[in-house]
C-alpha positions in Angstrom: 21.8 12.9 -4.4 18.4 11.3 -4.5 18.1 7.6 -3.9 19.5 5.4 -6.7 16.2 3.8 -7.7 14.7 7.3 -8.4 13.1 7.6 -11.8 13.3 11.4 -11.5 17.0 11.1 -11.2 17.1 8.9 -14.3 15.3 11.4 -16.4 17.3 14.4 -15.1 15.0 16.1 -12.7 16.7 18.8 -10.6 17.4 18.2 -6.9 19.0 20.8 -4.6 21.5 19.4 -2.2 22.7 22.4 -0.2 21.0 22.9 3.1 18.9 19.8 2.6 18.9 17.1 5.3 20.8 13.9 4.6 17.7 12.1 5.6 15.6 13.6 2.8 18.5 13.5 0.3 18.6 9.7 0.8 14.9 9.3 -0.1 13.1 9.1 -3.3 9.6 10.1 -4.3 7.6 6.8 -4.6 8.3 5.5 -8.1 4.5 5.0 -8.3 4.0 8.7 -8.1 7.2 9.5 -10.1 5.9 7.5 -13.1 2.4 8.9 -12.8 3.7 12.5 -12.7 6.1 12.0 -15.6 3.2 10.5 -17.6 1.2 13.7 -17.2 3.8 15.4 -19.4 3.2 12.9 -22.2 -0.1 13.2 -24.0 -2.1 10.0 -24.6 -0.5 7.6 -22.0 -2.4 4.7 -20.5 -1.5 4.1 -16.9 -1.2 0.8 -15.1 0.9 2.5 -12.4 -1.0 4.1 -9.6 -3.3 2.0 -7.4 -6.2 4.4 -8.1 -9.4 2.4 -8.6 -11.6 3.5 -11.5 -14.7 3.5 -9.3 -16.5 6.6 -8.1 -17.2 7.0 -4.4 -20.6 5.4 -4.0 -23.5 7.8 -4.8 -25.2 7.3 -1.5 -22.1 8.6 0.3 -21.8 11.6 -2.0 -25.5 12.5 -1.6 -25.4 12.3 2.2 -22.2 14.3 2.5 -23.8 17.0 0.2 -26.7 17.2 2.7 -24.2 17.4 5.6 -22.4 20.3 4.0 -25.7 22.3 4.0 -27.0 21.2 7.5 -24.1 20.2 9.7 -22.7 23.4 11.4 -19.5 21.5 12.5 -18.6 20.0 9.1 -15.9 22.6 8.4 -14.4 22.7 11.9 -11.6 20.8 13.5 -12.5 17.4 14.8 -11.1 16.1 18.1 -7.5 15.1 17.4 -8.1 11.4 18.0 -11.1 11.4 15.7 -14.9 11.7 15.9 -16.1 9.4 18.7 -19.0 8.1 16.6 -16.7 7.0 13.8 -14.3 5.3 16.2 -17.2 3.5 17.9 -18.5 2.3 14.5 -15.0 1.0 13.6 -14.8 -0.9 16.9 -18.3 -2.3 16.5 -17.4 -3.6 13.0 -14.1 -5.1 14.2 -16.0 -7.1 16.9 -18.9 -8.1 14.7 -17.1 -9.1 11.5 -13.7 -10.2 12.8 -14.2 -11.1 16.4 -11.6 -8.6 17.5 -12.5 -6.5 20.5 -11.2 -2.9 20.6 -11.8 0.0 22.9 -12.9 2.8 20.4 -12.0 5.7 22.6 -8.6 4.6 23.9 -7.2 2.2 21.2 -8.3 3.8 17.9 -7.2 7.1 16.3 -8.5 8.5 13.0 -5.8 9.6 10.6 -5.5 11.5 7.3 -5.3 8.3 5.3 -3.5 5.0 6.0 -0.2 6.4 4.9 -0.3 8.9 7.8 -1.2 6.1 10.2 1.9 4.3 9.1 4.1 7.4 9.3 2.9 8.1 12.8 3.7 4.5 13.8 7.3 4.8 12.5 7.8 8.2 14.1 6.4 6.9 17.4 8.5 3.7 17.8 11.8 4.4 16.0 15.0 6.0 17.2 17.8 6.9 14.7 19.3 3.7 13.3 16.6 1.4 14.4 15.8 -1.3 11.8 12.5 -2.4 10.4 12.0 -5.6 8.5 9.8 -5.5 5.4 9.1 -7.9 2.6 11.1 -7.6 -0.5 9.4 -6.9 -2.8 7.3 -4.7 -0.5 5.4 -1.4 -0.7 7.9 1.2 -1.9 6.5 4.0 0.3 7.2 2.0 3.5 10.9 2.0 2.7 10.9 5.8 2.3 8.7 6.4 5.4 11.1 4.4 7.6 14.0 6.5 6.2 12.1 9.7 6.9 11.7 8.5 10.5 15.5 8.1 10.7 15.2 4.3 10.7 16.8 1.7 8.5 14.5 -0.4 6.2 15.7 -4.0 5.8 14.2 -5.9 2.9 13.7 -9.7 3.5 13.2 -11.6 0.2 10.0 -13.4 -0.5 10.0 -16.8 -2.2 8.9 -16.0 -5.7 8.7 -19.5 -7.1 6.5 -20.5 -4.2 3.9 -17.7 -4.9 5.8 -15.0 -3.1 5.4 -16.6 0.3 7.3 -15.5 3.4 10.8 -16.9 3.9 10.6 -17.4 7.6 14.2 -18.5 8.0 15.3 -15.3 6.2 13.2 -13.2 8.6 14.8 -14.9 11.6 18.2 -14.3 10.1 17.5 -10.7 9.4 16.8 -9.8 13.1 19.6 -7.9 14.8 19.9 -6.0 18.1 18.7 -2.9 16.3 15.5 -4.5 14.9 12.5 -2.7 16.2 9.5 -3.9 14.1 8.2 -6.1 11.2 5.8 -4.6 8.7 3.3 -6.9 6.9 0.9 -5.9 4.1 -1.7 -8.6 3.7 -2.8 -9.0 0.9 0.6 -7.8 -0.3 1.6 -4.9 -2.5 3.1 -5.3 -5.1 2.8 -9.1 -5.3 -0.9 -9.7 -4.4 0.1 -12.5 -2.0 -2.3 -13.5 0.8 -0.1 -14.7 3.7 -1.3 -17.8 5.5 -2.1 -18.3 9.1 0.9 -20.6 9.8 3.3 -18.0 8.3 1.9 -15.2 10.4 1.9 -17.2 13.6 5.6 -17.9 13.0 6.2 -14.1 12.7 4.3 -13.6 15.9 6.6 -16.1 17.7 9.6 -14.2 16.3 8.2 -10.9 17.6 7.7 -12.4 21.0 11.1 -13.9 21.2 12.9 -10.7 20.0 10.6 -8.1 21.6 9.4 -6.6 18.3 6.4 -4.6 17.1 4.2 -6.0 14.3 2.9 -3.3 12.1 0.1 -4.3 9.7 -1.0 -2.3 6.7 -4.4 -3.5 5.7 -5.9 -1.4 2.9 -6.7 -4.4 0.6 -8.2 -6.9 2.9 -11.6 -6.9 1.1 -9.8 -7.7 -2.2 -9.2 -11.4 -1.8 -10.1 -14.0 -4.4 -10.9 -17.7 -4.4 -12.7 -17.8 -1.0 -9.6 -17.1 1.1 -10.0 -15.8 4.6 -7.6 -13.3 6.1 -5.8 -14.2 9.4 -5.4 -11.4 11.8 -2.2 -11.2 14.0 -4.3 -9.4 16.6 -6.3 -12.6 17.1 -3.2 -14.0 18.9 -3.6 -12.9 22.5 0.1 -13.0 23.3 1.0 -10.4 20.7 -2.1 -8.2 20.8 -0.3 -5.3 22.5 2.6 -5.6 20.0 0.4 -5.1 17.0 -0.1 -1.7 15.4 -2.8 -2.0 12.8 -3.1 0.6 10.1 -6.1 0.8 7.8 -7.9 3.0 5.4 -11.3 3.7 3.8 -9.6 4.5 0.4 -9.7 1.2 -1.3 -12.8 -0.5 0.4 -15.1 2.4 -0.3 -13.5 4.1 -3.3 -12.5 7.1 -1.2 -8.9 7.5 -2.1 -9.2 11.3 -2.4 -11.0 11.8 1.0 -7.8 10.9 2.8 -9.1 9.2 5.9 -7.8 6.1 7.7 -7.2 4.8 11.2 -4.7 3.2 13.5 -5.4 0.7 16.2 -2.9 0.0 19.0 -2.8 -0.4 22.7 -3.8 2.7 24.8 -0.3 3.6 25.8 1.0 3.6 22.2 -2.1 5.6 21.0 -1.4 8.2 23.6 2.2 8.6 22.4 1.0 8.8 18.8 -1.3 11.6 19.7 1.8 13.8 20.1 2.7 13.0 16.5 -0.9 13.5 15.2 -1.0 16.9 16.9 2.3 17.9 15.3 1.5 16.6 11.8 -2.1 17.4 11.0 -4.0 18.1 14.3 -6.8 16.0 13.0 -8.1 14.2 10.0 -10.6 16.4 8.0 -14.0 16.5 9.6 -15.8 16.2 6.3 -13.9 13.0 5.5 -14.6 11.5 8.8 -18.3 12.2 8.4 -18.2 10.6 4.9 -16.5 7.5 6.4 -19.1 7.2 9.1 -21.8 7.4 6.3 -19.9 4.6 4.4 -19.9 2.3 7.4 -23.7 2.9 8.0 -24.8 2.4 4.5 -25.1 -0.5 2.1 -22.1 -2.7 1.5 -23.2 -3.8 -2.0 -21.1 -1.2 -3.9 -18.0 -2.7 -2.3 -19.0 -6.2 -3.1 -19.6 -5.1 -6.7 -16.1 -3.6 -6.8 -14.5 -6.8 -5.5 -16.2 -8.9 -8.1 -15.2 -6.5 -10.9 -11.6 -6.5 -9.6 -11.7 -10.3 -9.7 -12.6 -10.2 -13.4 -10.0 -7.6 -14.1 -7.4 -9.9 -12.5 -8.4 -12.7 -14.9 -8.1 -10.2 -17.8 -4.6 -9.0 -17.0 -3.4 -12.5 -16.4 -4.8 -13.6 -19.7 -3.0 -10.7 -21.4 0.3 -11.5 -19.7 -0.1 -15.1 -20.9 -0.1 -13.8 -24.4 3.5 -12.4 -23.8 5.4 -15.5 -22.6 8.7 -14.3 -24.1 8.5 -11.0 -22.3 7.0 -11.8 -18.9 6.4 -14.6 -16.3 4.3 -14.1 -13.3 2.8 -15.5 -10.1 -1.0 -15.1 -10.1 -2.1 -12.7 -7.4 -4.4 -14.0 -4.6 -5.5 -10.5 -3.5 -5.2 -6.7 -3.7 -5.1 -5.5 -7.3 -1.5 -5.6 -8.4 0.6 -8.1 -10.3 4.4 -8.2 -10.3 5.6 -9.9 -13.4 9.3 -10.9 -14.0 10.9 -9.4 -17.1 12.5 -12.3 -19.1 14.7 -10.8 -21.8 18.1 -10.1 -20.2 18.5 -6.8 -22.0 15.3 -5.4 -20.5 15.7 -6.3 -16.9 16.8 -2.8 -15.7 13.3 -2.0 -14.5 13.7 1.8 -14.5 15.0 1.8 -18.0 12.3 -0.5 -19.2 9.5 1.6 -17.6 10.9 4.8 -19.0 11.0 3.2 -22.5 7.5 1.8 -22.2 6.2 5.2 -21.2 8.0 7.1 -24.0 7.8 4.5 -26.8 4.5 2.6 -26.1 2.8 5.3 -23.9 2.1 2.7 -21.2 2.9 3.6 -17.6 4.1 0.9 -15.2 6.3 1.0 -12.1 9.9 -0.2 -11.9 10.3 -3.2 -9.6 13.6 -1.8 -8.1 11.4 0.6 -6.1 9.9 -2.3 -4.1 13.0 -3.5 -2.3 16.4 -5.2 -3.0 14.8 -8.2 -4.9 12.3 -6.1 -6.9 14.7 -5.5 -9.8 14.0 -7.4 -12.9 10.2 -7.0 -12.4 7.6 -4.3 -13.0 4.4 -3.6 -11.1 1.1 -3.3 -12.9 -2.2 -2.4 -11.4 -5.4 -3.9 -12.6 -7.7 -1.4 -10.7 -8.1 0.5 -14.0 -11.1 -0.1 -16.3 -11.0 -3.2 -18.5 -10.8 -0.9 -21.5 -7.7 0.7 -20.1 -6.1 -2.6 -19.3 -6.9 -3.9 -22.8 -5.5 -0.7 -24.5 -2.3 -0.9 -22.4 -1.6 -4.5 -23.4 -2.4 -3.8 -27.1 0.3 -1.2 -27.0 2.8 -3.4 -25.1 2.3 -6.2 -27.6 2.9 -3.8 -30.5 6.0 -2.4 -28.8 7.3 -5.9 -28.1 6.8 -6.9 -31.8 9.0 -4.0 -32.8 11.5 -4.6 -30.1 12.0 -8.2 -31.3 12.6 -7.1 -34.9 15.2 -4.6 -33.7 17.0 -7.0 -31.5 
């Protein structure tokens, strides 16, 4: 049977069980993708589900890559499995210049087919069957599934909702067992939009040292922080530097979600082990996408700054629309990323899968059930505000109309 939080299961999708591994049977397709795929079958839906920014890849990148297609004889060939040396060098240069974090580009950085592949390679490299990985709950739904696919056991550690979804450090300490292998942190967080503070992360670093754990960071949203906050990097702590596996992506920062290119940064010995997984999974990230990423790093950063400002304004818009539904939702205002994770208030609507299926079918609005984001996600839904302002406005017009009818019926 598919996992119990599966929306596909709820709506009756067929799953074969014979000759299918127990590992895969215990997984679910990410509810983010489930809802998005189901919505494709319903004409006229408005989606707040997928974290797919409305922005085009900047024109300068597209123009340059068009030239490369015509003039670069290697653009359609394999790249070296660890990645194009020039791209890795540019990433390391940027890490040193902007973050004060030294990295050896040729021995500590590997280019991957997106940040998701970087994470999957990390789990495949460090986990044995039954090893446990601590994640935040709520936390990114796909991490739970990736760990299961790698034969590990995801362990959700509740965040403190009423304190702005901050880390419960006592709960993290209490969750560590002899089987614990790693802690995963997304900062800013998905789905809550939390920006974890330096003192919280330093405490996690102390725990990793005490219990001999890896710290895996997933950093696709680090440019999307609001209110002048500054991100703290676990890698800046010398004692844990070699325990940190950093995964990142060009998708969100440069509006390149479809190019599928990211990177992983770890100590040389771990990278060399990961190369075995890279070679088995994909051989290399697409050369054309790596060239486009290098162009992105060489060009103007103004398009990204414009996207961040626009996302800040969309955050204000979605919070204002949620404020107009105080009987239906309460929420903690996100500090970063481009998601919000409101609590559903009416007791009869707190089954998040049922609610999201109803919203999709009755209001033609697509959101993601909170149950997909860990043990304490139930009773919430995830909404993305990376869509256009018009799309956000239309979605909430429909939700308000649906809620007026729902109140009359109940």
